[in-house]
CHARMM internal coordinates of N, CA and C (Angstrom, degrees):
IC EDIT
DIST 1 N 1 CA 1.4459
DIST 1 CA 1 C 1.5258
ANGL 1 N 1 CA 1 C 107.96
DIST 1 C 2 N 1.3336
ANGL 1 CA 1 C 2 N 116.02
DIHE 1 N 1 CA 1 C 2 N 135.80
DIST 2 N 2 CA 1.4615
ANGL 1 C 2 N 2 CA 118.96
DIHE 1 CA 1 C 2 N 2 CA 177.28
DIST 2 CA 2 C 1.5289
ANGL 2 N 2 CA 2 C 110.00
DIHE 1 C 2 N 2 CA 2 C -99.34
DIST 2 C 3 N 1.3328
ANGL 2 CA 2 C 3 N 115.44
DIHE 2 N 2 CA 2 C 3 N 175.87
DIST 3 N 3 CA 1.4542
ANGL 2 C 3 N 3 CA 121.11
DIHE 2 CA 2 C 3 N 3 CA -175.07
DIST 3 CA 3 C 1.5299
ANGL 3 N 3 CA 3 C 111.34
DIHE 2 C 3 N 3 CA 3 C -61.16
DIST 3 C 4 N 1.3370
ANGL 3 CA 3 C 4 N 116.73
DIHE 3 N 3 CA 3 C 4 N -41.12
DIST 4 N 4 CA 1.4635
ANGL 3 C 4 N 4 CA 120.13
DIHE 3 CA 3 C 4 N 4 CA -178.03
DIST 4 CA 4 C 1.5277
ANGL 4 N 4 CA 4 C 111.66
DIHE 3 C 4 N 4 CA 4 C -58.16
DIST 4 C 5 N 1.3082
ANGL 4 CA 4 C 5 N 115.57
DIHE 4 N 4 CA 4 C 5 N -48.44
DIST 5 N 5 CA 1.4783
ANGL 4 C 5 N 5 CA 119.37
DIHE 4 CA 4 C 5 N 5 CA -179.26
DIST 5 CA 5 C 1.5192
ANGL 5 N 5 CA 5 C 111.84
DIHE 4 C 5 N 5 CA 5 C -67.63
DIST 5 C 6 N 1.3209
ANGL 5 CA 5 C 6 N 116.78
DIHE 5 N 5 CA 5 C 6 N -36.35
DIST 6 N 6 CA 1.4629
ANGL 5 C 6 N 6 CA 120.37
DIHE 5 CA 5 C 6 N 6 CA 178.76
DIST 6 CA 6 C 1.5296
ANGL 6 N 6 CA 6 C 110.20
DIHE 5 C 6 N 6 CA 6 C -65.29
DIST 6 C 7 N 1.3411
ANGL 6 CA 6 C 7 N 116.98
DIHE 6 N 6 CA 6 C 7 N -41.11
DIST 7 N 7 CA 1.4614
ANGL 6 C 7 N 7 CA 119.99
DIHE 6 CA 6 C 7 N 7 CA 179.15
DIST 7 CA 7 C 1.5192
ANGL 7 N 7 CA 7 C 110.33
DIHE 6 C 7 N 7 CA 7 C -64.68
DIST 7 C 8 N 1.3238
ANGL 7 CA 7 C 8 N 117.28
DIHE 7 N 7 CA 7 C 8 N -43.84
DIST 8 N 8 CA 1.4691
ANGL 7 C 8 N 8 CA 119.97
DIHE 7 CA 7 C 8 N 8 CA 179.17
DIST 8 CA 8 C 1.5313
ANGL 8 N 8 CA 8 C 111.62
DIHE 7 C 8 N 8 CA 8 C -63.80
DIST 8 C 9 N 1.3332
ANGL 8 CA 8 C 9 N 117.10
DIHE 8 N 8 CA 8 C 9 N -41.72
DIST 9 N 9 CA 1.4584
ANGL 8 C 9 N 9 CA 120.21
DIHE 8 CA 8 C 9 N 9 CA 178.55
DIST 9 CA 9 C 1.5259
ANGL 9 N 9 CA 9 C 111.13
DIHE 8 C 9 N 9 CA 9 C -65.10
DIST 9 C 10 N 1.3240
ANGL 9 CA 9 C 10 N 116.52
DIHE 9 N 9 CA 9 C 10 N -42.04
DIST 10 N 10 CA 1.4661
ANGL 9 C 10 N 10 CA 120.30
DIHE 9 CA 9 C 10 N 10 CA 179.61
DIST 10 CA 10 C 1.5255
ANGL 10 N 10 CA 10 C 111.13
DIHE 9 C 10 N 10 CA 10 C -65.34
DIST 10 C 11 N 1.3333
ANGL 10 CA 10 C 11 N 116.70
DIHE 10 N 10 CA 10 C 11 N -44.54
DIST 11 N 11 CA 1.4660
ANGL 10 C 11 N 11 CA 120.08
DIHE 10 CA 10 C 11 N 11 CA 179.40
DIST 11 CA 11 C 1.5295
ANGL 11 N 11 CA 11 C 110.78
DIHE 10 C 11 N 11 CA 11 C -62.38
DIST 11 C 12 N 1.3097
ANGL 11 CA 11 C 12 N 117.02
DIHE 11 N 11 CA 11 C 12 N -42.45
DIST 12 N 12 CA 1.4621
ANGL 11 C 12 N 12 CA 119.84
DIHE 11 CA 11 C 12 N 12 CA 177.35
DIST 12 CA 12 C 1.5173
ANGL 12 N 12 CA 12 C 112.50
DIHE 11 C 12 N 12 CA 12 C -62.20
DIST 12 C 13 N 1.3218
ANGL 12 CA 12 C 13 N 116.10
DIHE 12 N 12 CA 12 C 13 N -40.78
DIST 13 N 13 CA 1.4694
ANGL 12 C 13 N 13 CA 120.25
DIHE 12 CA 12 C 13 N 13 CA 178.35
DIST 13 CA 13 C 1.5242
ANGL 13 N 13 CA 13 C 111.41
DIHE 12 C 13 N 13 CA 13 C -64.74
DIST 13 C 14 N 1.3401
ANGL 13 CA 13 C 14 N 116.49
DIHE 13 N 13 CA 13 C 14 N -40.11
DIST 14 N 14 CA 1.4774
ANGL 13 C 14 N 14 CA 120.19
DIHE 13 CA 13 C 14 N 14 CA 179.20
DIST 14 CA 14 C 1.5304
ANGL 14 N 14 CA 14 C 110.27
DIHE 13 C 14 N 14 CA 14 C -65.53
DIST 14 C 15 N 1.3186
ANGL 14 CA 14 C 15 N 116.95
DIHE 14 N 14 CA 14 C 15 N -42.86
DIST 15 N 15 CA 1.4676
ANGL 14 C 15 N 15 CA 120.26
DIHE 14 CA 14 C 15 N 15 CA 179.35
DIST 15 CA 15 C 1.5240
ANGL 15 N 15 CA 15 C 110.49
DIHE 14 C 15 N 15 CA 15 C -62.48
DIST 15 C 16 N 1.3238
ANGL 15 CA 15 C 16 N 117.21
DIHE 15 N 15 CA 15 C 16 N -47.61
DIST 16 N 16 CA 1.4693
ANGL 15 C 16 N 16 CA 120.34
DIHE 15 CA 15 C 16 N 16 CA -179.81
DIST 16 CA 16 C 1.5301
ANGL 16 N 16 CA 16 C 111.69
DIHE 15 C 16 N 16 CA 16 C -65.40
DIST 16 C 17 N 1.3261
ANGL 16 CA 16 C 17 N 116.63
DIHE 16 N 16 CA 16 C 17 N -38.44
DIST 17 N 17 CA 1.4672
ANGL 16 C 17 N 17 CA 119.16
DIHE 16 CA 16 C 17 N 17 CA 178.04
DIST 17 CA 17 C 1.5302
ANGL 17 N 17 CA 17 C 110.67
DIHE 16 C 17 N 17 CA 17 C -65.07
DIST 17 C 18 N 1.3172
ANGL 17 CA 17 C 18 N 116.82
DIHE 17 N 17 CA 17 C 18 N -41.37
DIST 18 N 18 CA 1.4676
ANGL 17 C 18 N 18 CA 119.97
DIHE 17 CA 17 C 18 N 18 CA 178.35
DIST 18 CA 18 C 1.5205
ANGL 18 N 18 CA 18 C 111.64
DIHE 17 C 18 N 18 CA 18 C -63.74
DIST 18 C 19 N 1.3237
ANGL 18 CA 18 C 19 N 116.60
DIHE 18 N 18 CA 18 C 19 N -39.97
DIST 19 N 19 CA 1.4706
ANGL 18 C 19 N 19 CA 119.15
DIHE 18 CA 18 C 19 N 19 CA 178.04
DIST 19 CA 19 C 1.5271
ANGL 19 N 19 CA 19 C 111.81
DIHE 18 C 19 N 19 CA 19 C -66.87
DIST 19 C 20 N 1.3227
ANGL 19 CA 19 C 20 N 116.60
DIHE 19 N 19 CA 19 C 20 N -42.69
DIST 20 N 20 CA 1.4668
ANGL 19 C 20 N 20 CA 119.94
DIHE 19 CA 19 C 20 N 20 CA 179.53
DIST 20 CA 20 C 1.5251
ANGL 20 N 20 CA 20 C 111.09
DIHE 19 C 20 N 20 CA 20 C -65.34
DIST 20 C 21 N 1.3300
ANGL 20 CA 20 C 21 N 116.77
DIHE 20 N 20 CA 20 C 21 N -44.73
DIST 21 N 21 CA 1.4633
ANGL 20 C 21 N 21 CA 119.45
DIHE 20 CA 20 C 21 N 21 CA 178.45
DIST 21 CA 21 C 1.5291
ANGL 21 N 21 CA 21 C 111.13
DIHE 20 C 21 N 21 CA 21 C -65.45
DIST 21 C 22 N 1.3217
ANGL 21 CA 21 C 22 N 116.53
DIHE 21 N 21 CA 21 C 22 N -36.02
DIST 22 N 22 CA 1.4578
ANGL 21 C 22 N 22 CA 119.93
DIHE 21 CA 21 C 22 N 22 CA 177.99
DIST 22 CA 22 C 1.5179
ANGL 22 N 22 CA 22 C 112.22
DIHE 21 C 22 N 22 CA 22 C -66.13
DIST 22 C 23 N 1.3126
ANGL 22 CA 22 C 23 N 115.96
DIHE 22 N 22 CA 22 C 23 N -33.94
DIST 23 N 23 CA 1.4656
ANGL 22 C 23 N 23 CA 119.65
DIHE 22 CA 22 C 23 N 23 CA -179.59
DIST 23 CA 23 C 1.5266
ANGL 23 N 23 CA 23 C 111.79
DIHE 22 C 23 N 23 CA 23 C -79.10
DIST 23 C 24 N 1.3311
ANGL 23 CA 23 C 24 N 117.03
DIHE 23 N 23 CA 23 C 24 N -43.97
DIST 24 N 24 CA 1.4590
ANGL 23 C 24 N 24 CA 120.26
DIHE 23 CA 23 C 24 N 24 CA -171.90
DIST 24 CA 24 C 1.5359
ANGL 24 N 24 CA 24 C 114.42
DIHE 23 C 24 N 24 CA 24 C -95.30
DIST 24 C 25 N 1.3267
ANGL 24 CA 24 C 25 N 118.19
DIHE 24 N 24 CA 24 C 25 N -23.98
DIST 25 N 25 CA 1.4661
ANGL 24 C 25 N 25 CA 119.57
DIHE 24 CA 24 C 25 N 25 CA -173.66
DIST 25 CA 25 C 1.5297
ANGL 25 N 25 CA 25 C 111.62
DIHE 24 C 25 N 25 CA 25 C -110.60
DIST 25 C 26 N 1.3303
ANGL 25 CA 25 C 26 N 115.79
DIHE 25 N 25 CA 25 C 26 N -65.71
DIST 26 N 26 CA 1.4573
ANGL 25 C 26 N 26 CA 119.86
DIHE 25 CA 25 C 26 N 26 CA -175.64
DIST 26 CA 26 C 1.5274
ANGL 26 N 26 CA 26 C 107.93
DIHE 25 C 26 N 26 CA 26 C -157.30
DIST 26 C 27 N 1.3399
ANGL 26 CA 26 C 27 N 118.31
DIHE 26 N 26 CA 26 C 27 N 132.99
DIST 27 N 27 CA 1.4630
ANGL 26 C 27 N 27 CA 120.45
DIHE 26 CA 26 C 27 N 27 CA -178.39
DIST 27 CA 27 C 1.5310
ANGL 27 N 27 CA 27 C 114.31
DIHE 26 C 27 N 27 CA 27 C -60.06
DIST 27 C 28 N 1.3203
ANGL 27 CA 27 C 28 N 118.26
DIHE 27 N 27 CA 27 C 28 N -18.48
DIST 28 N 28 CA 1.4602
ANGL 27 C 28 N 28 CA 119.59
DIHE 27 CA 27 C 28 N 28 CA 177.84
DIST 28 CA 28 C 1.5248
ANGL 28 N 28 CA 28 C 112.65
DIHE 27 C 28 N 28 CA 28 C -65.39
DIST 28 C 29 N 1.3384
ANGL 28 CA 28 C 29 N 117.40
DIHE 28 N 28 CA 28 C 29 N -19.74
DIST 29 N 29 CA 1.4636
ANGL 28 C 29 N 29 CA 121.09
DIHE 28 CA 28 C 29 N 29 CA 176.59
DIST 29 CA 29 C 1.5246
ANGL 29 N 29 CA 29 C 112.18
DIHE 28 C 29 N 29 CA 29 C -65.78
DIST 29 C 30 N 1.3167
ANGL 29 CA 29 C 30 N 117.59
DIHE 29 N 29 CA 29 C 30 N -16.06
DIST 30 N 30 CA 1.4741
ANGL 29 C 30 N 30 CA 119.91
DIHE 29 CA 29 C 30 N 30 CA 177.67
DIST 30 CA 30 C 1.5270
ANGL 30 N 30 CA 30 C 111.04
DIHE 29 C 30 N 30 CA 30 C -63.00
DIST 30 C 31 N 1.3211
ANGL 30 CA 30 C 31 N 117.23
DIHE 30 N 30 CA 30 C 31 N -22.63
DIST 31 N 31 CA 1.4611
ANGL 30 C 31 N 31 CA 120.19
DIHE 30 CA 30 C 31 N 31 CA 175.89
DIST 31 CA 31 C 1.5202
ANGL 31 N 31 CA 31 C 111.94
DIHE 30 C 31 N 31 CA 31 C -62.78
DIST 31 C 32 N 1.3291
ANGL 31 CA 31 C 32 N 117.77
DIHE 31 N 31 CA 31 C 32 N -27.12
DIST 32 N 32 CA 1.4629
ANGL 31 C 32 N 32 CA 120.98
DIHE 31 CA 31 C 32 N 32 CA 176.26
DIST 32 CA 32 C 1.5174
ANGL 32 N 32 CA 32 C 110.43
DIHE 31 C 32 N 32 CA 32 C -63.25
DIST 32 C 33 N 1.3250
ANGL 32 CA 32 C 33 N 116.95
DIHE 32 N 32 CA 32 C 33 N -43.84
DIST 33 N 33 CA 1.4684
ANGL 32 C 33 N 33 CA 121.05
DIHE 32 CA 32 C 33 N 33 CA 177.04
DIST 33 CA 33 C 1.5246
ANGL 33 N 33 CA 33 C 110.68
DIHE 32 C 33 N 33 CA 33 C -65.40
DIST 33 C 34 N 1.3238
ANGL 33 CA 33 C 34 N 116.70
DIHE 33 N 33 CA 33 C 34 N -39.34
DIST 34 N 34 CA 1.4649
ANGL 33 C 34 N 34 CA 120.28
DIHE 33 CA 33 C 34 N 34 CA 178.33
DIST 34 CA 34 C 1.5268
ANGL 34 N 34 CA 34 C 110.97
DIHE 33 C 34 N 34 CA 34 C -63.46
DIST 34 C 35 N 1.3171
ANGL 34 CA 34 C 35 N 116.91
DIHE 34 N 34 CA 34 C 35 N -41.29
DIST 35 N 35 CA 1.4601
ANGL 34 C 35 N 35 CA 120.97
DIHE 34 CA 34 C 35 N 35 CA 178.48
DIST 35 CA 35 C 1.5218
ANGL 35 N 35 CA 35 C 110.52
DIHE 34 C 35 N 35 CA 35 C -64.29
DIST 35 C 36 N 1.3241
ANGL 35 CA 35 C 36 N 117.34
DIHE 35 N 35 CA 35 C 36 N -43.61
DIST 36 N 36 CA 1.4663
ANGL 35 C 36 N 36 CA 120.33
DIHE 35 CA 35 C 36 N 36 CA 179.25
DIST 36 CA 36 C 1.5215
ANGL 36 N 36 CA 36 C 110.73
DIHE 35 C 36 N 36 CA 36 C -62.52
DIST 36 C 37 N 1.3139
ANGL 36 CA 36 C 37 N 117.29
DIHE 36 N 36 CA 36 C 37 N -42.76
DIST 37 N 37 CA 1.4623
ANGL 36 C 37 N 37 CA 120.78
DIHE 36 CA 36 C 37 N 37 CA 178.33
DIST 37 CA 37 C 1.5140
ANGL 37 N 37 CA 37 C 112.08
DIHE 36 C 37 N 37 CA 37 C -63.73
DIST 37 C 38 N 1.3198
ANGL 37 CA 37 C 38 N 117.46
DIHE 37 N 37 CA 37 C 38 N -43.13
DIST 38 N 38 CA 1.4639
ANGL 37 C 38 N 38 CA 121.45
DIHE 37 CA 37 C 38 N 38 CA 178.40
DIST 38 CA 38 C 1.5276
ANGL 38 N 38 CA 38 C 110.91
DIHE 37 C 38 N 38 CA 38 C -63.71
DIST 38 C 39 N 1.3311
ANGL 38 CA 38 C 39 N 116.33
DIHE 38 N 38 CA 38 C 39 N -38.74
DIST 39 N 39 CA 1.4620
ANGL 38 C 39 N 39 CA 119.96
DIHE 38 CA 38 C 39 N 39 CA 178.25
DIST 39 CA 39 C 1.5280
ANGL 39 N 39 CA 39 C 110.86
DIHE 38 C 39 N 39 CA 39 C -66.42
DIST 39 C 40 N 1.3218
ANGL 39 CA 39 C 40 N 117.76
DIHE 39 N 39 CA 39 C 40 N -37.87
DIST 40 N 40 CA 1.4713
ANGL 39 C 40 N 40 CA 120.19
DIHE 39 CA 39 C 40 N 40 CA 177.73
DIST 40 CA 40 C 1.5210
ANGL 40 N 40 CA 40 C 111.14
DIHE 39 C 40 N 40 CA 40 C -64.74
DIST 40 C 41 N 1.3331
ANGL 40 CA 40 C 41 N 116.78
DIHE 40 N 40 CA 40 C 41 N -39.76
DIST 41 N 41 CA 1.4578
ANGL 40 C 41 N 41 CA 120.08
DIHE 40 CA 40 C 41 N 41 CA 179.40
DIST 41 CA 41 C 1.5293
ANGL 41 N 41 CA 41 C 110.96
DIHE 40 C 41 N 41 CA 41 C -66.58
DIST 41 C 42 N 1.3286
ANGL 41 CA 41 C 42 N 118.09
DIHE 41 N 41 CA 41 C 42 N -45.48
DIST 42 N 42 CA 1.4500
ANGL 41 C 42 N 42 CA 118.96
DIHE 41 CA 41 C 42 N 42 CA 179.45
DIST 42 CA 42 C 1.5227
ANGL 42 N 42 CA 42 C 111.38
DIHE 41 C 42 N 42 CA 42 C -66.54
DIST 42 C 43 N 1.3187
ANGL 42 CA 42 C 43 N 118.72
DIHE 42 N 42 CA 42 C 43 N -34.65
DIST 43 N 43 CA 1.4629
ANGL 42 C 43 N 43 CA 121.12
DIHE 42 CA 42 C 43 N 43 CA 177.41
DIST 43 CA 43 C 1.5261
ANGL 43 N 43 CA 43 C 111.32
DIHE 42 C 43 N 43 CA 43 C -65.94
DIST 43 C 44 N 1.3100
ANGL 43 CA 43 C 44 N 117.63
DIHE 43 N 43 CA 43 C 44 N -33.26
DIST 44 N 44 CA 1.4572
ANGL 43 C 44 N 44 CA 120.98
DIHE 43 CA 43 C 44 N 44 CA 178.36
DIST 44 CA 44 C 1.5299
ANGL 44 N 44 CA 44 C 110.80
DIHE 43 C 44 N 44 CA 44 C -64.88
DIST 44 C 45 N 1.3242
ANGL 44 CA 44 C 45 N 117.54
DIHE 44 N 44 CA 44 C 45 N -34.07
DIST 45 N 45 CA 1.4616
ANGL 44 C 45 N 45 CA 120.79
DIHE 44 CA 44 C 45 N 45 CA -177.54
DIST 45 CA 45 C 1.5203
ANGL 45 N 45 CA 45 C 113.22
DIHE 44 C 45 N 45 CA 45 C -90.59
DIST 45 C 46 N 1.3333
ANGL 45 CA 45 C 46 N 116.89
DIHE 45 N 45 CA 45 C 46 N -33.91
DIST 46 N 46 CA 1.4566
ANGL 45 C 46 N 46 CA 119.33
DIHE 45 CA 45 C 46 N 46 CA -174.42
DIST 46 CA 46 C 1.5245
ANGL 46 N 46 CA 46 C 114.03
DIHE 45 C 46 N 46 CA 46 C -102.68
DIST 46 C 47 N 1.3371
ANGL 46 CA 46 C 47 N 117.06
DIHE 46 N 46 CA 46 C 47 N -23.22
DIST 47 N 47 CA 1.4629
ANGL 46 C 47 N 47 CA 120.39
DIHE 46 CA 46 C 47 N 47 CA -175.68
DIST 47 CA 47 C 1.5135
ANGL 47 N 47 CA 47 C 113.36
DIHE 46 C 47 N 47 CA 47 C 80.36
DIST 47 C 48 N 1.3403
ANGL 47 CA 47 C 48 N 117.74
DIHE 47 N 47 CA 47 C 48 N 0.91
DIST 48 N 48 CA 1.4591
ANGL 47 C 48 N 48 CA 121.62
DIHE 47 CA 47 C 48 N 48 CA 179.81
DIST 48 CA 48 C 1.5080
ANGL 48 N 48 CA 48 C 109.46
DIHE 47 C 48 N 48 CA 48 C -96.72
DIST 48 C 49 N 1.3256
ANGL 48 CA 48 C 49 N 116.40
DIHE 48 N 48 CA 48 C 49 N 123.78
DIST 49 N 49 CA 1.4598
ANGL 48 C 49 N 49 CA 121.25
DIHE 48 CA 48 C 49 N 49 CA 179.20
DIST 49 CA 49 C 1.5268
ANGL 49 N 49 CA 49 C 108.99
DIHE 48 C 49 N 49 CA 49 C -141.37
DIST 49 C 50 N 1.3349
ANGL 49 CA 49 C 50 N 117.53
DIHE 49 N 49 CA 49 C 50 N 115.74
DIST 50 N 50 CA 1.4637
ANGL 49 C 50 N 50 CA 119.60
DIHE 49 CA 49 C 50 N 50 CA -180.00
DIST 50 CA 50 C 1.5368
ANGL 50 N 50 CA 50 C 112.95
DIHE 49 C 50 N 50 CA 50 C -58.36
DIST 50 C 51 N 1.3205
ANGL 50 CA 50 C 51 N 116.85
DIHE 50 N 50 CA 50 C 51 N -36.32
DIST 51 N 51 CA 1.4716
ANGL 50 C 51 N 51 CA 119.01
DIHE 50 CA 50 C 51 N 51 CA 179.62
DIST 51 CA 51 C 1.5232
ANGL 51 N 51 CA 51 C 111.02
DIHE 50 C 51 N 51 CA 51 C -64.33
DIST 51 C 52 N 1.3344
ANGL 51 CA 51 C 52 N 117.32
DIHE 51 N 51 CA 51 C 52 N -36.79
DIST 52 N 52 CA 1.4605
ANGL 51 C 52 N 52 CA 121.04
DIHE 51 CA 51 C 52 N 52 CA 178.69
DIST 52 CA 52 C 1.5295
ANGL 52 N 52 CA 52 C 110.89
DIHE 51 C 52 N 52 CA 52 C -63.24
DIST 52 C 53 N 1.3259
ANGL 52 CA 52 C 53 N 116.26
DIHE 52 N 52 CA 52 C 53 N -38.81
DIST 53 N 53 CA 1.4574
ANGL 52 C 53 N 53 CA 120.99
DIHE 52 CA 52 C 53 N 53 CA 178.53
DIST 53 CA 53 C 1.5313
ANGL 53 N 53 CA 53 C 109.71
DIHE 52 C 53 N 53 CA 53 C -63.49
DIST 53 C 54 N 1.3232
ANGL 53 CA 53 C 54 N 116.66
DIHE 53 N 53 CA 53 C 54 N -44.22
DIST 54 N 54 CA 1.4656
ANGL 53 C 54 N 54 CA 120.89
DIHE 53 CA 53 C 54 N 54 CA 179.57
DIST 54 CA 54 C 1.5187
ANGL 54 N 54 CA 54 C 111.08
DIHE 53 C 54 N 54 CA 54 C -64.60
DIST 54 C 55 N 1.3432
ANGL 54 CA 54 C 55 N 117.02
DIHE 54 N 54 CA 54 C 55 N -44.57
DIST 55 N 55 CA 1.4698
ANGL 54 C 55 N 55 CA 119.51
DIHE 54 CA 54 C 55 N 55 CA 179.72
DIST 55 CA 55 C 1.5267
ANGL 55 N 55 CA 55 C 111.09
DIHE 54 C 55 N 55 CA 55 C -64.90
DIST 55 C 56 N 1.3246
ANGL 55 CA 55 C 56 N 118.24
DIHE 55 N 55 CA 55 C 56 N -34.74
DIST 56 N 56 CA 1.4622
ANGL 55 C 56 N 56 CA 121.61
DIHE 55 CA 55 C 56 N 56 CA 176.95
DIST 56 CA 56 C 1.5229
ANGL 56 N 56 CA 56 C 109.92
DIHE 55 C 56 N 56 CA 56 C -63.30
DIST 56 C 57 N 1.3384
ANGL 56 CA 56 C 57 N 116.61
DIHE 56 N 56 CA 56 C 57 N -43.03
DIST 57 N 57 CA 1.4642
ANGL 56 C 57 N 57 CA 120.69
DIHE 56 CA 56 C 57 N 57 CA 179.42
DIST 57 CA 57 C 1.5220
ANGL 57 N 57 CA 57 C 111.97
DIHE 56 C 57 N 57 CA 57 C -67.87
DIST 57 C 58 N 1.3423
ANGL 57 CA 57 C 58 N 115.78
DIHE 57 N 57 CA 57 C 58 N -24.13
DIST 58 N 58 CA 1.4695
ANGL 57 C 58 N 58 CA 119.68
DIHE 57 CA 57 C 58 N 58 CA 177.24
DIST 58 CA 58 C 1.5294
ANGL 58 N 58 CA 58 C 111.95
DIHE 57 C 58 N 58 CA 58 C -81.33
DIST 58 C 59 N 1.3350
ANGL 58 CA 58 C 59 N 116.16
DIHE 58 N 58 CA 58 C 59 N -5.24
DIST 59 N 59 CA 1.4621
ANGL 58 C 59 N 59 CA 119.52
DIHE 58 CA 58 C 59 N 59 CA 173.97
DIST 59 CA 59 C 1.5110
ANGL 59 N 59 CA 59 C 116.58
DIHE 58 C 59 N 59 CA 59 C 100.59
DIST 59 C 60 N 1.3194
ANGL 59 CA 59 C 60 N 118.62
DIHE 59 N 59 CA 59 C 60 N 7.71
DIST 60 N 60 CA 1.4604
ANGL 59 C 60 N 60 CA 119.50
DIHE 59 CA 59 C 60 N 60 CA 177.07
DIST 60 CA 60 C 1.5145
ANGL 60 N 60 CA 60 C 109.36
DIHE 59 C 60 N 60 CA 60 C -71.48
DIST 60 C 61 N 1.3147
ANGL 60 CA 60 C 61 N 115.65
DIHE 60 N 60 CA 60 C 61 N 147.60
DIST 61 N 61 CA 1.4682
ANGL 60 C 61 N 61 CA 119.54
DIHE 60 CA 60 C 61 N 61 CA -179.13
DIST 61 CA 61 C 1.5125
ANGL 61 N 61 CA 61 C 110.36
DIHE 60 C 61 N 61 CA 61 C -78.70
DIST 61 C 62 N 1.3325
ANGL 61 CA 61 C 62 N 116.92
DIHE 61 N 61 CA 61 C 62 N 148.85
DIST 62 N 62 CA 1.4605
ANGL 61 C 62 N 62 CA 120.16
DIHE 61 CA 61 C 62 N 62 CA -178.70
DIST 62 CA 62 C 1.5152
ANGL 62 N 62 CA 62 C 112.36
DIHE 61 C 62 N 62 CA 62 C -67.37
DIST 62 C 63 N 1.3323
ANGL 62 CA 62 C 63 N 114.79
DIHE 62 N 62 CA 62 C 63 N 155.20
DIST 63 N 63 CA 1.4413
ANGL 62 C 63 N 63 CA 121.24
DIHE 62 CA 62 C 63 N 63 CA 174.53
DIST 63 CA 63 C 1.5125
ANGL 63 N 63 CA 63 C 109.37
DIHE 62 C 63 N 63 CA 63 C -113.58
DIST 63 C 64 N 1.3165
ANGL 63 CA 63 C 64 N 116.98
DIHE 63 N 63 CA 63 C 64 N -156.99
DIST 64 N 64 CA 1.4635
ANGL 63 C 64 N 64 CA 120.56
DIHE 63 CA 63 C 64 N 64 CA -178.94
DIST 64 CA 64 C 1.5207
ANGL 64 N 64 CA 64 C 112.43
DIHE 63 C 64 N 64 CA 64 C -82.24
DIST 64 C 65 N 1.3148
ANGL 64 CA 64 C 65 N 117.84
DIHE 64 N 64 CA 64 C 65 N -32.59
DIST 65 N 65 CA 1.4666
ANGL 64 C 65 N 65 CA 120.41
DIHE 64 CA 64 C 65 N 65 CA -173.55
DIST 65 CA 65 C 1.5273
ANGL 65 N 65 CA 65 C 112.23
DIHE 64 C 65 N 65 CA 65 C -85.85
DIST 65 C 66 N 1.3068
ANGL 65 CA 65 C 66 N 117.67
DIHE 65 N 65 CA 65 C 66 N -47.60
DIST 66 N 66 CA 1.4633
ANGL 65 C 66 N 66 CA 121.99
DIHE 65 CA 65 C 66 N 66 CA -176.38
DIST 66 CA 66 C 1.5170
ANGL 66 N 66 CA 66 C 109.39
DIHE 65 C 66 N 66 CA 66 C -112.86
DIST 66 C 67 N 1.3233
ANGL 66 CA 66 C 67 N 116.83
DIHE 66 N 66 CA 66 C 67 N 114.12
DIST 67 N 67 CA 1.4640
ANGL 66 C 67 N 67 CA 120.93
DIHE 66 CA 66 C 67 N 67 CA -179.25
DIST 67 CA 67 C 1.5035
ANGL 67 N 67 CA 67 C 111.45
DIHE 66 C 67 N 67 CA 67 C -115.55
END
COOR INIT
IC SEED 1 N 1 CA 1 C
IC BUILD
């Protein structure tokens, strides 16, 4: 798995977790999904993604989007 796929998988998991927690626990958890979505949008324009930095330090190989 490369960094790009790991970031997409992590972002998807965060969005789904925020939605599930918002539905079953407390609606304020929906802000987690909003934060993940906002981070994905800013990463698309700037190329900066904190998750990509962490995955790089964990040893995943670079992909096309995050180097």
